[in-house]
C-alpha positions as CSV (number, residue, x, y, z in Angstrom):
1,M,74.7,85.2,-15.0
2,N,72.8,82.6,-12.5
3,S,73.7,78.9,-12.4
4,T,70.8,77.8,-14.5
5,T,71.8,80.0,-17.5
6,L,75.5,79.0,-17.1
7,S,74.7,75.3,-16.7
8,T,72.5,75.5,-19.9
9,I,75.3,77.1,-21.9
10,L,77.9,74.7,-20.7
11,F,75.6,71.7,-21.5
12,V,74.9,72.9,-25.0
13,V,78.6,73.7,-25.7
14,F,79.7,70.2,-24.6
15,V,76.9,68.5,-26.3
16,L,77.6,70.4,-29.7
17,F,81.3,69.6,-29.3
18,T,80.8,65.9,-28.7
19,L,78.4,65.7,-31.6
20,V,80.9,67.3,-33.9
21,L,83.5,64.8,-32.8
22,V,81.1,61.9,-33.2
23,I,79.9,63.1,-36.7
24,R,83.5,63.5,-37.9
25,A,84.3,60.1,-36.6
26,G,81.4,58.6,-38.4
27,K,82.4,60.2,-41.7
28,S,85.8,58.6,-41.2
29,N,84.3,55.2,-40.7
30,K,84.5,52.9,-43.8
31,K,81.0,51.5,-43.3
32,N,82.3,48.0,-42.4
33,S,81.9,46.1,-39.1
34,S,85.4,46.5,-38.0
35,D,85.2,50.4,-37.9
36,F,81.9,50.2,-36.2
37,Y,82.8,47.8,-33.5
38,D,86.6,48.5,-32.8
39,G,87.5,51.6,-34.4
40,G,89.7,49.7,-36.8
41,A,91.8,48.7,-33.9
42,S,93.5,52.0,-34.6
43,F,94.0,53.5,-31.0
44,S,97.2,53.6,-29.2
45,G,97.8,52.1,-25.7
46,F,97.7,55.6,-24.2
47,Q,94.5,56.7,-26.0
48,N,92.8,53.5,-25.1
49,G,93.8,53.8,-21.4
50,L,92.2,57.1,-21.3
51,A,89.0,55.8,-22.9
52,I,88.9,52.8,-20.7
53,A,89.2,55.2,-17.8
54,G,86.5,57.5,-19.3
55,D,84.4,54.4,-19.7
56,Y,85.0,53.2,-16.2
57,M,84.8,56.2,-14.2
58,S,81.1,56.6,-14.5
59,A,78.2,58.4,-12.6
60,A,78.8,55.7,-10.0
61,S,82.4,56.8,-9.5
62,F,81.9,60.6,-9.5
63,L,78.4,60.9,-8.1
64,G,77.6,57.7,-6.2
65,I,80.9,57.1,-4.6
66,A,81.2,60.7,-3.4
67,G,77.5,60.7,-2.1
68,M,78.1,57.3,-0.4
69,I,81.2,58.5,1.4
70,A,79.4,61.7,2.4
71,L,76.5,59.7,4.0
72,A,78.1,56.5,5.1
73,G,81.8,57.5,5.7
74,Y,84.2,54.7,5.8
75,D,81.8,52.2,4.3
76,G,81.3,54.4,1.2
77,F,85.0,54.2,0.5
78,L,84.8,50.3,0.0
79,Y,83.4,51.1,-3.3
80,S,86.5,53.1,-4.3
81,I,88.8,50.3,-3.1
82,G,86.7,47.5,-4.8
83,F,86.5,49.2,-8.2
84,L,90.4,49.9,-8.1
85,V,91.5,46.3,-7.1
86,A,89.2,44.9,-9.7
87,W,91.6,46.1,-12.3
88,L,94.3,43.9,-11.0
89,V,92.1,40.8,-11.9
90,A,91.4,42.3,-15.3
91,L,95.1,43.0,-16.0
92,L,96.5,39.9,-14.8
93,L,93.9,37.3,-16.1
94,V,91.8,38.8,-18.9
95,A,93.3,41.9,-20.7
96,E,96.0,40.2,-23.0
97,P,94.6,36.8,-23.6
98,L,91.0,38.3,-24.4
99,R,92.6,40.9,-26.9
100,N,94.7,38.0,-28.6
101,S,91.7,35.7,-28.9
102,G,88.8,37.6,-29.9
103,R,87.8,40.3,-32.4
104,F,84.6,42.3,-31.6
105,T,82.8,40.9,-28.6
106,M,83.1,38.6,-25.4
107,G,81.1,36.1,-27.4
108,D,84.0,35.8,-29.9
109,V,86.3,34.4,-27.2
110,V,83.7,32.0,-25.4
111,A,82.4,30.6,-28.5
112,F,85.7,30.0,-30.4
113,R,86.0,26.4,-29.5
114,M,82.4,25.7,-28.8
115,K,79.2,25.3,-31.0
116,Q,78.4,28.8,-32.2
117,R,74.8,29.4,-32.1
118,P,74.0,28.3,-28.3
119,V,77.1,30.0,-26.9
120,R,76.7,33.3,-28.8
121,S,72.9,33.4,-27.8
122,A,73.9,33.1,-24.1
123,A,76.7,35.6,-24.4
124,S,74.5,38.2,-26.3
125,A,71.7,37.8,-23.6
126,S,74.1,38.3,-20.8
127,T,75.7,41.3,-22.4
128,V,72.4,43.2,-23.0
129,V,71.3,42.4,-19.5
130,V,74.5,43.6,-17.7
131,S,74.6,46.7,-19.9
132,I,71.0,47.7,-19.2
133,F,71.6,47.4,-15.5
134,Y,74.7,49.5,-15.7
135,L,72.8,52.0,-17.8
136,L,70.2,52.4,-15.2
137,A,72.7,53.9,-12.7
138,Q,74.0,56.4,-15.4
139,M,70.5,57.6,-16.3
140,V,69.3,57.9,-12.7
141,G,72.3,60.0,-12.1
142,A,71.6,62.2,-14.9
143,G,68.0,62.7,-13.8
144,S,69.2,64.1,-10.4
145,L,72.2,66.0,-11.7
146,V,70.5,68.0,-14.5
147,A,67.4,68.7,-12.2
148,L,69.9,70.3,-9.7
149,L,71.8,72.3,-12.3
150,L,68.5,73.8,-13.9
151,G,66.9,74.6,-10.7
152,I,64.1,71.9,-11.1
153,D,62.4,70.8,-7.8
154,P,63.8,67.4,-6.8
155,T,60.3,66.1,-6.4
156,D,59.3,67.0,-10.0
157,T,59.2,63.5,-11.3
158,A,58.0,64.5,-14.6
159,A,61.0,66.8,-15.3
160,K,63.5,64.1,-14.3
161,N,61.8,61.7,-16.7
162,L,62.2,64.0,-19.5
163,I,65.8,64.5,-18.7
164,I,66.2,60.7,-18.6
165,G,64.7,60.5,-22.0
166,V,67.0,63.3,-23.6
167,V,70.1,61.4,-22.2
168,G,69.0,58.4,-23.7
169,I,68.3,59.9,-27.1
170,L,71.8,61.5,-27.0
171,M,73.6,58.3,-26.3
172,I,71.7,56.6,-29.2
173,V,72.8,59.3,-31.5
174,Y,76.5,59.0,-30.4
175,V,76.5,55.2,-31.0
176,T,74.5,55.0,-34.2
177,V,76.4,57.8,-35.9
178,G,79.9,57.5,-34.5
179,G,80.3,53.8,-33.7
180,M,83.4,52.9,-31.7
181,K,85.6,55.8,-32.9
182,G,83.0,58.4,-31.9
183,T,82.3,56.7,-28.6
184,T,86.1,56.6,-27.8
185,Y,86.7,60.1,-28.6
186,V,83.9,61.2,-26.4
187,Q,85.5,59.0,-23.6
188,I,88.9,60.4,-24.0
189,V,87.7,63.9,-23.7
190,K,85.3,63.1,-20.7
191,A,88.3,61.4,-18.8
192,F,90.4,64.5,-19.4
193,L,87.7,66.7,-18.1
194,L,86.8,64.6,-15.1
195,M,90.4,64.3,-13.9
196,I,90.9,67.9,-14.1
197,G,87.5,68.6,-12.4
198,A,88.2,66.3,-9.6
199,T,91.7,67.5,-9.1
200,V,90.6,71.2,-8.9
201,L,87.9,70.2,-6.5
202,T,90.2,68.1,-4.2
203,I,92.7,70.9,-4.0
204,M,90.0,73.4,-3.1
205,V,88.6,71.1,-0.4
206,L,91.9,70.6,1.2
207,A,92.9,74.1,0.9
208,R,89.7,75.1,2.8
209,F,91.0,73.0,5.8
210,G,94.6,74.3,5.5
211,F,95.5,70.9,3.9
212,D,94.8,69.4,7.3
213,I,92.9,66.1,6.4
214,S,92.3,65.4,10.0
215,A,90.4,68.6,10.5
216,M,88.3,67.8,7.4
217,L,87.4,64.4,8.7
218,G,86.6,65.9,12.2
219,Q,84.5,68.6,10.7
220,A,82.6,65.9,8.5
221,Q,82.0,63.7,11.5
222,K,80.6,66.7,13.5
223,L,78.3,68.0,11.0
224,S,77.0,64.5,10.0
225,G,75.9,64.1,13.6
226,N,77.2,60.3,13.4
227,P,80.0,59.9,15.9
228,E,80.8,56.6,14.1
229,L,81.1,58.2,10.7
230,L,84.8,57.4,10.4
231,N,84.3,53.8,11.6
232,P,83.2,50.7,9.6
233,G,79.7,49.4,10.0
234,N,77.6,52.5,9.2
235,K,76.1,50.8,6.1
236,Y,77.5,47.5,5.6
237,G,78.4,44.7,8.3
238,V,76.2,46.5,10.8
239,E,76.0,45.0,14.2
240,V,72.3,44.6,15.1
241,E,72.0,44.4,18.9
242,G,69.8,41.2,20.0
243,D,69.5,39.9,16.4
244,P,72.4,37.7,15.5
245,F,70.8,36.5,12.3
246,K,70.4,39.9,11.0
247,T,74.0,40.7,12.0
248,L,75.3,37.7,10.2
249,M,73.3,38.6,7.0
250,N,74.8,42.2,7.3
251,K,78.3,40.8,7.2
252,L,77.5,38.4,4.5
253,D,76.2,41.2,2.4
254,L,79.4,43.1,2.9
255,I,81.4,40.1,1.6
256,S,78.9,39.6,-1.3
257,L,79.4,43.4,-2.3
258,G,83.3,42.9,-2.1
259,L,83.2,39.8,-4.5
260,A,81.0,41.5,-7.0
261,L,83.2,44.6,-7.0
262,V,86.5,42.9,-7.3
263,L,85.4,40.3,-9.7
264,G,82.9,42.3,-11.9
265,T,85.2,44.4,-13.9
266,A,86.7,41.5,-15.7
267,G,83.3,40.4,-16.8
268,L,81.9,44.0,-17.9
269,P,81.1,43.7,-21.8
270,H,81.7,47.5,-22.3
271,I,85.1,47.1,-20.7
272,L,86.2,43.9,-22.3
273,I,85.5,45.3,-25.9
274,R,87.8,48.1,-25.3
275,F,90.6,45.5,-25.6
276,Y,89.8,45.1,-29.2
277,T,90.4,48.5,-30.2
278,V,94.3,48.4,-30.1
279,P,96.4,46.7,-32.6
280,T,98.8,44.5,-30.3
281,A,98.7,42.8,-27.0
282,K,101.4,45.1,-25.9
283,A,99.2,48.0,-26.4
284,A,96.3,46.3,-24.6
285,R,98.6,46.0,-21.4
286,T,99.7,49.6,-21.9
287,S,96.1,50.6,-22.0
288,V,95.3,48.8,-18.7
289,N,98.3,50.4,-17.1
290,W,97.3,54.0,-18.1
291,A,93.7,53.2,-17.0
292,I,94.9,51.8,-13.6
293,G,97.0,55.0,-13.1
294,N,94.2,57.5,-13.9
295,I,91.5,55.4,-11.9
296,G,93.7,54.9,-8.9
297,V,94.4,58.8,-8.5
298,F,90.8,59.5,-9.2
299,Y,89.4,57.1,-6.5
300,L,92.0,58.5,-3.9
301,M,90.5,61.9,-4.6
302,T,86.9,60.6,-3.7
303,I,88.0,60.6,-0.2
304,A,88.4,64.4,-0.4
305,L,85.2,64.8,-2.4
306,G,83.0,62.6,-0.2
307,F,84.2,63.7,3.3
308,G,84.5,67.2,2.0
309,A,80.9,67.3,1.1
310,A,80.1,65.9,4.4
311,A,82.0,68.6,6.2
312,L,80.9,71.6,4.0
313,V,77.6,70.7,2.8
314,G,76.3,68.3,5.5
315,S,74.4,65.2,5.2
316,T,70.9,66.7,5.6
317,A,71.4,69.1,2.6
318,I,72.8,66.2,0.6
319,K,69.7,64.1,1.3
320,E,67.4,66.8,0.6
321,A,68.7,67.4,-2.7
322,D,68.7,63.7,-3.6
323,K,67.9,61.0,-1.1
324,G,70.4,58.7,-2.8
325,G,73.2,61.2,-2.1
326,N,74.1,61.4,-5.7
327,L,74.5,65.2,-5.7
328,A,77.1,65.5,-3.0
329,A,79.9,66.4,-5.4
330,P,78.0,69.1,-7.4
331,L,76.8,70.5,-3.9
332,L,80.4,70.6,-2.8
333,A,81.3,72.5,-5.9
334,K,78.8,75.1,-5.3
335,E,79.7,75.5,-1.7
336,L,83.5,76.0,-2.5
337,G,82.7,78.4,-5.3
338,T,80.4,80.5,-3.1
339,N,83.1,80.7,-0.3
340,I,85.5,82.1,-2.9
341,A,83.3,84.4,-5.1
342,G,80.1,84.6,-3.7
343,E,76.8,83.4,-5.4
344,T,78.4,83.9,-8.9
345,G,81.3,81.7,-7.9
346,G,79.0,79.1,-6.4
347,A,76.9,79.1,-9.8
348,T,80.1,78.9,-11.9
349,M,81.6,76.0,-9.8
350,L,78.1,74.2,-9.9
351,A,77.8,74.6,-13.7
352,I,81.3,73.5,-14.6
353,I,81.3,70.3,-12.2
354,G,77.9,69.5,-13.3
355,A,78.7,69.8,-16.9
356,I,81.7,67.4,-16.4
357,A,79.5,64.9,-14.5
358,F,77.0,65.2,-17.5
359,A,80.0,64.4,-19.8
360,T,80.7,61.5,-17.5
361,I,77.4,60.1,-17.9
362,L,77.0,60.6,-21.7
363,A,80.3,58.9,-22.3
364,V,79.6,55.9,-20.2
365,V,76.1,55.2,-21.6
366,A,77.4,55.5,-25.2
367,G,80.1,52.7,-24.4
368,L,77.5,50.5,-22.7
369,T,75.0,51.0,-25.5
370,L,77.8,50.2,-28.0
371,A,78.7,47.0,-26.3
372,S,75.1,45.7,-26.0
373,S,74.2,46.6,-29.6
374,S,77.3,45.1,-31.0
375,S,76.9,41.8,-29.2
376,F,73.3,41.6,-30.3
377,A,74.2,42.3,-34.0
378,H,77.5,40.4,-34.1
379,D,76.8,37.3,-31.7
380,F,73.0,37.0,-32.1
381,Y,72.1,38.3,-35.6
382,A,75.3,37.5,-37.6
383,N,76.2,34.1,-36.1
384,V,72.9,32.6,-34.6
385,I,70.3,33.9,-36.9
386,K,72.3,34.3,-40.3
387,K,74.9,31.4,-39.2
388,G,77.9,33.6,-40.2
389,N,76.7,34.5,-43.6
390,V,75.9,38.3,-43.4
391,D,76.7,41.4,-45.3
392,P,78.8,43.5,-42.8
393,K,76.9,46.7,-43.8
394,K,73.7,45.0,-42.9
395,E,75.2,43.7,-39.6
396,V,76.0,47.2,-38.7
397,N,72.6,48.5,-39.5
398,V,71.1,45.8,-37.2
399,A,73.6,47.1,-34.4
400,R,72.2,50.6,-34.9
401,I,68.6,49.5,-34.6
402,A,69.5,47.3,-31.6
403,A,71.1,50.5,-30.0
404,I,67.8,52.4,-30.5
405,L,65.7,49.5,-28.9
406,I,68.3,49.0,-26.0
407,G,68.2,52.6,-25.2
408,A,64.3,52.7,-25.2
409,V,64.4,50.0,-22.7
410,S,67.0,51.7,-20.5
411,I,65.0,54.9,-20.5
412,V,61.8,53.2,-19.1
413,L,63.6,51.1,-16.5
414,A,65.6,54.3,-15.4
415,I,62.5,56.1,-14.9
416,G,61.3,53.4,-12.2
417,A,64.7,53.1,-10.5
418,Q,64.9,56.8,-9.4
419,G,65.9,57.4,-5.9
420,L,68.5,54.7,-5.7
421,N,72.2,55.5,-5.1
422,V,73.9,55.1,-8.5
423,A,77.1,53.4,-6.9
424,F,74.8,50.7,-5.4
425,L,72.9,50.1,-9.0
426,V,76.3,49.8,-10.6
427,A,77.4,47.2,-7.9
428,I,74.4,45.0,-8.9
429,A,75.7,45.2,-12.6
430,F,79.0,44.1,-11.4
431,A,77.5,41.1,-9.5
432,I,75.6,40.0,-12.6
433,A,78.7,40.4,-14.7
434,A,80.8,38.4,-12.3
435,S,78.2,35.7,-12.1
436,A,77.5,35.3,-15.7
437,N,80.5,36.2,-17.9
438,L,83.6,35.8,-15.8
439,P,83.2,32.0,-15.2
440,A,82.7,31.5,-19.0
441,V,85.6,33.8,-20.1
442,L,88.0,32.3,-17.6
443,F,87.0,28.7,-18.3
444,S,87.2,29.3,-22.0
445,L,90.8,30.7,-21.7
446,F,92.3,28.4,-19.1
447,W,90.3,25.1,-19.0
448,K,90.9,22.5,-21.8
449,R,88.1,20.3,-21.0
450,F,85.6,23.1,-21.1
451,N,82.8,22.7,-23.7
452,T,79.5,24.1,-25.2
453,R,77.2,22.8,-22.5
454,G,79.6,24.2,-19.7
455,A,79.7,27.7,-21.4
456,V,75.9,27.8,-21.8
457,W,75.2,26.7,-18.3
458,A,77.8,28.9,-16.9
459,I,76.2,31.9,-18.4
460,Y,72.6,31.3,-18.1
461,G,73.0,29.8,-14.6
462,G,75.2,32.6,-13.3
463,L,72.8,35.1,-15.0
464,G,69.6,33.4,-14.0
465,M,70.5,33.0,-10.4
466,A,71.7,36.6,-10.0
467,L,68.4,37.8,-11.5
468,V,66.2,35.6,-9.4
469,L,68.1,36.6,-6.1
470,L,67.7,40.3,-7.1
471,V,64.0,39.9,-7.7
472,F,63.5,38.3,-4.4
473,S,65.5,40.8,-2.5
474,G,64.9,44.2,-0.8
475,N,66.0,45.8,-4.0
476,V,62.7,45.2,-5.6
477,S,60.2,45.0,-2.7
478,G,59.8,45.2,0.9
479,A,62.2,48.2,1.7
480,E,62.1,51.9,1.5
481,T,64.4,52.3,-1.4
482,S,62.8,49.2,-3.3
483,F,62.1,49.3,-7.0
484,I,58.3,48.8,-5.9
485,K,57.3,51.9,-4.0
486,C,55.0,51.4,-1.0
487,L,53.5,54.1,1.2
488,P,54.8,53.9,4.7
489,D,51.4,52.9,6.3
490,A,50.4,50.5,3.5
491,V,49.1,47.2,4.7
492,D,48.4,45.6,1.4
493,C,51.7,46.5,-0.2
494,V,53.1,43.6,-2.4
495,K,56.4,42.3,-0.8
496,F,58.5,39.2,-1.7
497,N,62.0,40.1,-0.3
498,Y,62.7,36.5,0.6
499,F,66.5,36.6,-0.1
500,P,68.1,38.6,3.0
501,L,70.9,40.1,1.0
502,N,70.9,43.2,-1.2
503,N,74.0,41.9,-3.1
504,P,73.6,38.5,-4.7
505,G,77.2,38.0,-5.6
506,I,78.2,35.5,-2.7
507,V,75.6,33.0,-4.0
508,S,75.5,33.8,-7.7
509,I,79.2,34.0,-8.6
510,P,80.1,30.6,-7.1
511,F,77.0,29.3,-8.8
512,G,78.1,30.4,-12.1
513,F,81.4,28.7,-11.8
514,F,79.6,25.7,-10.5
515,M,77.2,25.4,-13.4
516,G,80.0,25.7,-15.9
517,W,82.0,23.0,-14.2
518,L,78.7,20.7,-14.0
519,G,77.7,21.4,-17.5
520,T,81.2,20.5,-18.9
521,I,81.7,17.2,-16.9
522,T,78.0,16.0,-18.0
523,S,79.0,16.4,-21.7
524,N,81.2,14.2,-23.9
525,E,82.1,17.1,-26.1
526,N,85.9,17.6,-26.0
527,N,87.7,19.7,-28.6
528,T,91.3,19.6,-27.5
529,A,92.7,20.6,-30.8
530,K,90.6,23.9,-30.8
531,Y,91.8,24.5,-27.3
532,A,95.4,24.1,-28.3
533,E,94.8,26.7,-31.1
534,L,93.0,29.1,-28.7
535,E,95.9,28.8,-26.3
536,V,98.5,29.8,-28.9
537,R,96.3,32.8,-29.9
538,S,95.7,34.0,-26.5
539,M,99.4,33.9,-25.6
540,T,100.8,35.1,-28.9
541,G,98.0,37.0,-30.7
542,A,98.7,34.8,-33.9
543,A,96.4,35.3,-36.8
544,I,94.1,37.4,-34.7
545,G,92.1,38.7,-37.7
546,K,91.0,35.0,-38.5
547,A,90.3,34.2,-34.9
548,V,86.5,34.3,-35.2
549,Q,84.0,33.9,-37.8
550,H,82.9,37.1,-39.7
């Protein structure tokens, strides 16, 4: 049996298995908004911790970081460190008070002591934008991954486009049929499979080098042709001889990336809503502890996956398969399997790891789509358009329609973003989340004076600045990997890359906090009674069921 046939069988088995889970979960839903949005807050801390890990360890983690380490060495590992350290911010500042203060969405917390309509509109807009950027990374990864597994030519754009469309349709089905319960079960299964797959690969890689990590690193450096692979500065903070300005910009870009990675998690809407799926604040803390444990172990294993791919596959072969480096881990699996059991072993390992990576993508895109559609339905439709007077069943139907529309937009944008490293795309989503959502959430929870104008200015200010800087950076035009593609010898190619950094966080994150402060001090609104109530709720979880309008 060749790799294509085996991969196809494993894909079909996994998709059918998860669809059964989703359909069963959908039947157990009571057709109310609580079951759709938070699964009835019925998950244990352990279950939710696995689901959070499954939601967080995305295509960026498994495919993107491994590829980044394989191609950029030490600099690629910065993503692993940043993604892991970010959970300390989420645990210490956000997890428990958010769980105690809200009900379904991030907007519940931010709007609690504010004027509902303007704040919820802003929160909904920000949630949808962040989710779509995160979705791009997952779907780009899906296109490259499935093309490899099915033996499709990497240059066959039409086939990759079709794959992205199929993934988009699957994620819409998961969300519209299963809601939070179905999505959570898929994420738990995916986390379990991913940890097993990564562990097996890590052990196989280390065994190949006699469990001598130095030998693995030395071979990786040798095969890469880059004597500086193990040193910092291959991709970020690069010293440009004779150009001090460019050197400075490179170093600032590194700082900007670090800020986005560390602060972004606490503002990611699909992670924040997971704190509502547990019954108590203690369970929320337990969730984060389990998530940190799983995520920490996994990110340590990315060292072996990335450098192992560099040592055994080689950077040239990785780039040929996908110029963003997103296929390093599957190619490593194929090489390890071939070494043990010939072509059949290689095909088997490739199919298994590919199926796990595909599971990773499906689980994360379902979580993202659920977060954005829930925010649109609950924050914008129910509380802005209907002013809180809405039938819960109709609200859930609107969420399902929103999931379809958001999925369609994501498919279109992902088709245009192919060729970019998925870890990099996720870093952009982190920067936007840290710029728009984090200031509003932290100010709402911890600043007594914070008010409606401050919340709206913080969200729109951070979101707008991040998007503007992104548009006028090399991410969109003027670079080889830009969204707007140009031929190498093109003279009249459109270029507007005026912002010298690829990561906007160093400017947009402080700007979001600044706008929140400025909006607050220029408004006379000051509801100290509501803040006192929010403070009690955030510390005790008292009357959580009545914390927000429904």
